[in-house]
C-alpha positions as CSV (number, residue, x, y, z in Angstrom):
1,X,115.8,-2.4,122.1
2,X,113.8,-5.7,121.5
3,X,116.9,-7.3,120.0
4,X,119.0,-6.6,123.1
5,X,116.1,-8.1,125.2
6,X,115.9,-11.2,123.0
7,X,119.7,-11.8,123.2
8,X,119.5,-11.5,127.0
9,X,116.6,-14.0,127.1
10,X,118.5,-16.5,124.9
11,X,121.6,-16.3,127.0
12,X,119.6,-16.6,130.2
13,X,117.7,-19.7,129.1
14,X,120.7,-21.4,127.4
15,X,118.5,-22.2,124.3
16,X,121.4,-22.9,122.0
17,X,122.7,-25.6,124.4
18,X,119.4,-27.6,124.6
19,X,119.0,-29.2,121.2
20,X,116.3,-29.0,118.4
21,X,113.4,-28.6,120.8
22,X,114.9,-25.5,122.4
23,X,115.6,-24.1,118.9
24,X,112.0,-24.5,118.0
25,X,110.8,-22.9,121.2
26,X,113.3,-20.1,120.4
27,X,111.9,-19.6,116.9
28,X,108.4,-19.3,118.3
29,X,109.5,-16.9,120.9
30,X,111.2,-14.7,118.4
31,X,108.1,-14.6,116.1
32,X,105.9,-13.6,119.1
33,X,108.4,-10.9,120.2
34,X,108.6,-9.4,116.7
35,X,104.8,-9.3,116.3
36,X,104.3,-7.5,119.7
37,X,107.0,-5.0,119.0
38,X,106.1,-4.0,115.4
39,X,102.3,-4.3,115.5
40,X,101.6,-3.5,119.2
41,X,100.7,-0.3,120.9
42,X,104.2,1.2,120.7
43,X,104.1,2.2,124.4
44,X,107.5,0.7,125.0
45,X,109.0,2.4,122.0
46,X,107.4,5.6,123.0
47,X,108.9,5.4,126.4
48,X,112.2,4.4,125.1
49,X,112.4,7.3,122.7
50,X,111.7,9.7,125.6
51,X,114.4,8.1,127.6
52,X,117.0,8.0,124.8
53,X,116.6,11.6,123.6
54,X,117.5,10.5,120.1
55,X,114.3,12.0,118.5
56,X,112.6,15.4,118.7
57,X,108.9,15.3,119.3
58,X,106.6,17.0,116.9
59,X,104.7,20.1,118.1
60,X,101.0,20.4,117.0
61,X,100.1,23.9,115.7
62,X,96.8,25.5,114.9
63,X,96.1,28.8,113.3
64,X,93.4,31.0,114.6
65,X,91.5,30.6,111.3
66,X,91.3,26.7,111.4
67,X,87.8,25.3,112.1
68,X,87.2,24.3,115.7
69,X,87.1,20.5,116.3
70,X,87.6,17.9,119.1
71,X,91.0,18.0,120.6
72,X,93.2,14.8,120.6
73,X,93.5,13.1,123.9
74,X,96.2,14.6,126.0
75,X,96.6,17.7,123.8
76,X,96.5,21.2,125.2
77,X,94.0,23.8,123.8
78,X,95.6,26.5,121.6
79,X,94.2,30.0,122.2
80,X,92.9,31.6,119.1
81,X,95.2,34.5,117.9
82,X,93.2,37.7,118.0
83,X,93.8,40.1,115.1
84,X,95.8,43.2,116.2
85,X,93.5,46.1,117.0
86,X,93.1,48.8,114.4
87,X,95.6,51.6,115.1
88,X,93.8,54.7,116.5
89,X,93.5,57.3,113.8
90,X,96.0,60.1,114.4
91,X,94.2,63.1,115.7
92,X,94.3,66.0,113.3
93,X,96.5,68.9,114.5
94,X,94.4,72.0,115.2
95,X,94.4,74.3,112.2
96,X,97.1,76.9,112.5
97,X,96.1,80.5,111.9
98,X,97.3,82.1,108.7
99,X,100.4,84.2,109.3
100,X,99.7,87.9,109.1
101,X,100.9,89.3,105.8
102,X,104.0,91.3,105.9
103,X,103.5,95.1,105.6
104,X,105.0,98.5,106.2
105,X,104.0,102.1,105.9
106,X,106.3,105.0,104.6
107,X,105.6,108.7,104.7
108,X,107.2,111.3,102.5
109,X,107.2,115.1,102.7
110,X,108.4,118.0,100.5
111,X,111.5,120.0,100.2
112,X,113.6,121.3,103.2
113,X,114.7,124.6,101.6
114,X,116.1,126.6,104.5
115,X,116.1,130.2,103.6
116,X,117.5,132.9,105.9
117,X,114.1,133.8,107.5
118,X,113.3,130.2,108.3
119,X,116.7,129.8,110.1
120,X,116.2,133.1,111.9
121,X,112.8,131.9,113.3
122,X,114.3,128.5,114.3
123,X,117.0,130.3,116.3
124,X,114.4,132.3,118.1
125,X,112.6,129.1,119.0
126,X,115.9,127.6,120.1
127,X,116.5,130.5,122.5
128,X,112.9,130.9,123.7
129,X,111.8,129.4,127.0
130,X,108.4,129.1,125.4
131,X,109.8,126.6,122.9
132,X,111.3,124.4,125.6
133,X,109.3,121.1,125.6
134,X,108.4,119.5,128.9
135,X,111.1,116.9,128.2
136,X,114.3,118.8,127.3
137,X,115.6,117.9,123.9
138,X,119.4,117.5,123.6
139,X,121.7,116.5,120.8
140,X,125.2,115.0,120.7
141,X,127.7,117.8,121.1
142,X,131.4,117.7,121.8
143,X,133.0,114.4,122.8
144,X,134.8,114.4,126.1
145,X,138.1,112.6,127.0
146,X,136.2,109.4,127.8
147,X,134.4,109.3,124.4
148,X,130.9,110.1,125.8
149,X,128.7,112.6,124.0
150,X,128.3,115.8,126.0
151,X,124.7,117.0,125.5
152,X,124.1,120.6,124.5
153,X,120.9,122.6,123.8
154,X,119.5,122.7,120.3
155,X,120.5,126.1,119.0
156,X,118.2,126.1,115.9
157,X,114.9,124.5,116.8
158,X,112.7,123.7,113.8
159,X,110.3,121.4,115.7
160,X,107.7,124.0,116.6
161,X,107.3,124.7,112.9
162,X,106.4,121.1,112.1
163,X,104.7,120.2,115.4
164,X,101.2,120.1,113.9
165,X,102.1,117.4,111.5
166,X,104.3,115.4,113.9
167,X,101.6,112.7,114.6
168,X,101.6,111.7,110.9
169,X,105.4,111.6,110.8
170,X,105.7,109.5,113.9
171,X,103.0,106.9,113.1
172,X,104.8,105.8,109.9
173,X,107.2,102.8,110.0
174,X,109.6,104.9,107.9
175,X,109.3,108.6,107.5
176,X,111.4,110.3,104.8
177,X,112.3,114.0,104.5
178,X,113.9,115.6,101.4
179,X,117.0,117.5,102.6
180,X,117.6,119.7,99.6
181,X,120.4,121.8,101.0
182,X,123.9,121.2,102.4
183,X,124.3,121.3,106.2
184,X,126.8,122.8,108.6
185,X,128.1,120.5,111.3
186,X,128.5,123.4,113.8
187,X,125.8,125.8,112.6
188,X,128.4,128.3,111.3
189,X,129.5,129.5,107.9
190,X,125.8,129.6,106.9
191,X,124.9,130.8,103.4
192,X,121.6,131.6,101.8
193,X,120.3,131.0,98.3
194,X,121.7,130.3,95.7
195,X,124.5,128.3,97.3
196,X,123.0,127.1,100.6
197,X,124.7,126.0,103.8
198,X,122.1,125.6,106.5
199,X,122.3,124.8,110.3
200,X,122.8,121.1,111.0
201,X,120.3,121.4,113.8
202,X,117.6,120.8,111.2
203,X,118.8,117.1,111.2
204,X,118.4,116.8,115.0
205,X,115.0,118.5,114.8
206,X,113.9,116.1,112.0
207,X,115.0,113.1,114.0
208,X,113.1,114.4,117.1
209,X,110.0,114.8,115.1
210,X,110.0,111.2,114.0
211,X,111.8,111.2,110.7
212,X,114.0,108.1,109.9
213,X,115.7,109.1,106.7
214,X,116.3,111.8,104.2
215,X,116.8,111.8,100.4
216,X,119.8,114.0,99.5
217,X,120.0,114.1,95.7
218,X,119.0,117.6,94.6
219,X,120.2,120.5,92.5
220,X,121.8,121.9,95.6
221,X,123.7,118.8,96.7
222,X,127.1,120.3,95.5
223,X,126.4,123.9,96.5
224,X,129.4,123.7,98.9
225,X,131.4,121.3,96.7
226,X,132.3,117.7,97.6
227,X,133.4,118.7,101.1
228,X,130.0,120.2,101.7
229,X,128.3,117.1,100.5
230,X,130.4,115.0,102.8
231,X,129.7,117.3,105.8
232,X,126.0,117.0,105.2
233,X,126.1,113.3,105.4
234,X,128.2,113.5,108.6
235,X,125.5,115.7,110.2
236,X,122.7,113.4,109.2
237,X,124.6,110.4,110.5
238,X,125.3,112.1,113.8
239,X,121.6,112.8,114.2
240,X,120.8,109.2,113.6
241,X,119.1,109.7,110.2
242,X,119.5,107.3,107.3
243,X,120.1,108.8,103.9
244,X,120.1,107.9,100.2
245,X,121.1,110.0,97.2
246,X,124.7,111.0,98.0
247,X,127.6,109.1,99.4
248,X,131.1,109.4,100.8
249,X,132.4,106.2,99.2
250,X,131.5,103.7,96.5
251,X,130.5,101.1,99.2
252,X,128.3,103.6,100.9
253,X,126.6,104.5,97.6
254,X,125.9,100.8,97.1
255,X,124.8,100.0,100.7
256,X,122.7,103.1,101.5
257,X,119.7,102.0,99.4
258,X,118.9,99.0,101.5
259,X,116.1,99.0,104.1
260,X,114.3,96.2,106.1
261,X,110.7,97.4,106.7
262,X,108.2,95.0,108.3
263,X,110.3,92.1,107.2
264,X,110.3,93.3,103.6
265,X,113.6,94.0,101.9
266,X,113.2,97.5,100.4
267,X,115.6,99.4,98.1
268,X,115.3,103.2,98.0
269,X,117.1,105.3,95.3
270,X,117.3,109.1,95.0
271,X,118.3,110.9,91.8
272,X,118.4,114.6,90.6
273,X,118.2,116.2,87.2
274,X,121.4,118.3,87.8
275,X,123.6,120.3,90.3
276,X,123.0,123.9,89.2
277,X,126.1,123.9,87.0
278,X,128.4,122.1,89.4
279,X,129.8,118.7,88.3
280,X,130.5,115.5,90.2
281,X,134.3,115.0,90.8
282,X,135.8,112.9,88.0
283,X,137.3,110.6,90.6
284,X,134.0,110.4,92.6
285,X,131.2,109.8,90.2
286,X,129.4,107.9,93.0
287,X,129.0,111.0,95.2
288,X,125.5,111.6,93.9
289,X,123.1,110.3,91.3
290,X,122.0,112.0,88.1
291,X,118.7,111.1,86.5
292,X,119.3,108.8,83.5
293,X,116.5,106.4,82.5
294,X,118.8,103.5,81.5
295,X,120.8,103.8,84.7
296,X,117.7,104.0,86.9
297,X,116.3,100.9,85.3
298,X,119.6,99.1,85.6
299,X,120.0,100.1,89.2
300,X,116.4,98.8,90.0
301,X,117.0,95.5,88.2
302,X,120.3,95.0,90.0
303,X,118.5,95.7,93.3
304,X,115.8,93.2,92.4
305,X,118.3,90.5,91.6
306,X,120.1,91.2,94.9
307,X,116.9,90.5,96.8
308,X,114.8,93.7,96.8
309,X,111.1,93.0,97.2
310,X,110.0,96.6,96.9
311,X,111.8,99.4,95.1
312,X,111.2,103.1,95.6
313,X,112.6,105.8,93.4
314,X,112.8,109.5,94.4
315,X,113.3,112.0,91.6
316,X,114.3,115.7,91.9
317,X,112.8,116.9,88.6
318,X,110.2,119.0,86.9
319,X,109.6,122.7,86.2
320,X,109.6,125.0,89.2
321,X,106.3,126.6,90.3
322,X,104.2,124.7,87.7
323,X,101.5,122.4,89.0
324,X,101.2,120.6,85.8
325,X,103.9,117.9,85.2
326,X,106.3,118.7,82.4
327,X,106.4,116.6,79.3
328,X,109.8,115.3,80.6
329,X,108.1,114.1,83.7
330,X,105.1,112.6,82.0
331,X,107.4,110.8,79.5
332,X,110.0,109.5,82.0
333,X,107.8,108.7,85.0
334,X,105.4,106.2,83.4
335,X,108.2,104.5,81.5
336,X,110.1,103.9,84.8
337,X,107.0,102.8,86.7
338,X,106.2,100.3,83.9
339,X,109.3,98.4,84.8
340,X,108.6,95.3,86.9
341,X,111.5,96.4,89.0
342,X,110.1,99.7,90.2
343,X,107.1,99.9,92.6
344,X,106.8,103.6,93.6
345,X,108.0,107.0,92.4
346,X,108.2,110.1,94.7
347,X,108.8,113.5,93.1
348,X,110.4,116.8,94.4
349,X,111.7,120.1,93.2
350,X,108.8,122.0,91.6
351,X,108.0,123.7,95.0
352,X,104.3,123.3,94.3
353,X,102.0,120.3,94.6
354,X,101.6,118.2,91.4
355,X,99.1,115.5,90.5
356,X,99.4,111.8,91.5
357,X,98.9,109.1,88.9
358,X,98.1,105.5,89.4
359,X,99.4,102.9,86.9
360,X,98.5,99.2,87.2
361,X,98.1,99.6,91.0
362,X,101.4,101.5,91.4
363,X,101.8,105.2,92.2
364,X,103.6,108.1,90.6
365,X,103.7,111.1,92.8
366,X,104.9,113.9,90.6
367,X,105.6,116.5,93.2
368,X,105.0,117.1,97.0
369,X,105.9,120.8,97.0
370,X,107.9,122.4,99.8
371,X,107.9,121.6,103.5
372,X,110.0,124.4,105.0
373,X,110.9,127.5,102.9
374,X,110.5,131.2,102.7
375,X,108.6,131.1,99.4
376,X,105.7,133.3,100.4
377,X,103.9,133.3,97.0
378,X,100.9,131.2,96.5
379,X,100.6,128.3,95.6
380,X,104.2,127.7,96.8
381,X,102.9,127.4,100.4
382,X,100.6,124.5,99.4
383,X,102.2,121.3,100.4
384,X,101.5,117.5,100.5
385,X,102.4,114.7,102.8
386,X,101.8,111.2,101.4
387,X,101.8,107.8,103.2
388,X,101.9,104.5,101.4
389,X,100.7,101.3,103.0
390,X,102.4,98.3,101.4
391,X,100.9,94.9,102.1
392,X,102.0,91.5,100.8
393,X,99.3,89.5,98.9
394,X,98.9,85.7,99.0
395,X,100.7,85.4,95.7
396,X,103.8,87.1,97.1
397,X,103.3,90.4,95.2
398,X,102.6,93.7,97.0
399,X,99.6,96.0,97.1
400,X,100.2,99.7,97.7
401,X,97.5,102.0,99.0
402,X,98.2,105.7,99.2
403,X,96.9,108.4,101.5
404,X,97.4,112.1,101.2
405,X,97.5,114.9,103.8
406,X,97.3,118.4,102.2
407,X,99.4,120.9,104.1
408,X,99.8,124.7,104.3
409,X,102.7,126.8,105.4
410,X,101.6,129.8,107.5
411,X,104.1,132.5,106.3
412,X,103.6,134.6,109.5
413,X,104.9,131.8,111.9
414,X,106.5,129.4,109.4
415,X,104.3,126.7,110.8
416,X,103.1,123.8,108.7
417,X,99.6,122.4,109.4
418,X,96.9,120.4,107.7
419,X,94.6,122.3,105.5
420,X,91.8,119.7,105.7
421,X,88.8,121.4,107.4
422,X,88.5,118.3,109.7
423,X,92.1,118.2,110.8
424,X,93.4,121.8,111.0
425,X,94.1,123.4,114.4
426,X,91.0,124.7,116.1
427,X,92.6,127.8,117.7
428,X,93.3,129.8,114.6
429,X,91.9,133.1,113.5
430,X,89.5,133.6,110.7
431,X,92.1,135.0,108.4
432,X,94.3,131.9,108.6
433,X,91.2,129.7,108.3
434,X,90.3,131.4,105.0
435,X,93.9,130.8,103.8
436,X,93.6,127.1,104.7
437,X,90.3,126.9,102.9
438,X,91.8,128.3,99.8
439,X,94.9,126.0,100.0
440,X,92.7,123.0,100.5
441,X,90.7,123.8,97.4
442,X,93.8,124.4,95.3
443,X,95.5,121.2,96.3
444,X,92.4,119.0,95.9
445,X,91.9,120.5,92.5
446,X,95.4,119.6,91.5
447,X,95.1,116.1,92.8
448,X,91.8,115.6,91.0
449,X,93.7,116.1,87.7
450,X,95.7,113.0,88.3
451,X,94.7,109.5,87.3
452,X,95.1,108.3,90.9
453,X,92.3,110.6,92.2
454,X,89.6,107.9,92.4
455,X,91.8,105.5,94.4
456,X,93.8,107.7,96.8
457,X,92.4,108.4,100.3
458,X,92.7,111.3,102.6
459,X,94.6,110.8,105.9
460,X,92.7,111.3,109.1
461,X,89.3,110.5,107.6
462,X,87.3,107.4,108.0
463,X,86.4,105.2,105.0
464,X,82.9,106.6,105.1
465,X,84.1,110.2,105.2
466,X,86.2,110.3,102.0
467,X,83.6,112.4,100.1
468,X,85.0,115.9,100.1
469,X,82.8,119.0,100.5
470,X,83.8,121.4,97.7
471,X,85.5,124.6,98.6
472,X,86.0,127.0,95.8
473,X,89.3,128.7,95.7
474,X,89.1,132.5,95.9
């Protein structure tokens, strides 16, 4: 800029037209101008740079950590940068309660062996106004044109015979009867021992009492041939009862074992030692299940691999009328229970109560005796109801506790009742009370012979009242 000003001054004054004197003056003027421009305050240059826009001004910066000092004239103070506040600690979520362990209860009773006298009394109850409950009980009868079930009265009513034990049946998550005999769909063509066909109303009675399922593999499964076995399952199905132990197709045989109890996947198998001389059809070997140790173990393993968390095996086995388990039972039972794939064994067929063994926390119930029958000889009227309480432990395994309820069948009325002095009916005569005392003593004596005696408990008694008062059998 100073060069342009100098040129303007020279031209204005006409210095190059005035001789040597003017040239000298010019030289002095140029020296002065250069000294004031280069060594001066620079205000003119500063203003010119702002006007021209050719340069970008520097911006002074200061970090918050620089030491404080005097500010340059005309500068603006820079606010110290505060460190970001510490983030607030995330509040801990409230502790969640531990989920309740999965669990279920299952109750098992003895043989349904419906002799002629049992059925005769059931028919009397069915036709008696005294047997009519306050809430009429009906079953599905014929089907009308619209497909709706037409209710009809229960012709053979077995409920009064089992009413005293109904509370223990109803309170279980899963109550299982042992239907030893074939059933008639229309209560006709009935046959007694040795080749049974019994009224189908027993299934409806069982359902009304609180039963959920029946095991069906027994030595009488094929008494009425394959058609009789199929008819039995149709009767149970119509009554709304689950079943395991016999089947109408291979798929049904595979599917019937599965249960879902308390969120626990359970498999329940049922086997029998034989069929009283009858044979399974060659084209239907799946119709029922024969006891074979290798097959039982393989079935249990397959179930476990398919997702079963708890496996129950029911066995129709043993010597009839003998309280002591046979060598066959004591050989097979412990071997099966030793398998990691079997958790509980329930036995039938002996028609008398047999001991209960415990093996590494698992239970082997050798025999429950009868439930309904016309076997009037003692001890064939001593019976047992067992309930297992299955609870998942923190490591994912299952703990099984077992309760027993000794029962007695009163031959005069065909009524089943607890023999426990604390639980039996109060309105009984002294003669029946004496029979109950004797039955209680016999059954507890049998149970005491089993290895599970010290760890089983008696149903209906508090934890502090498990010590039994001895009653000597007469």
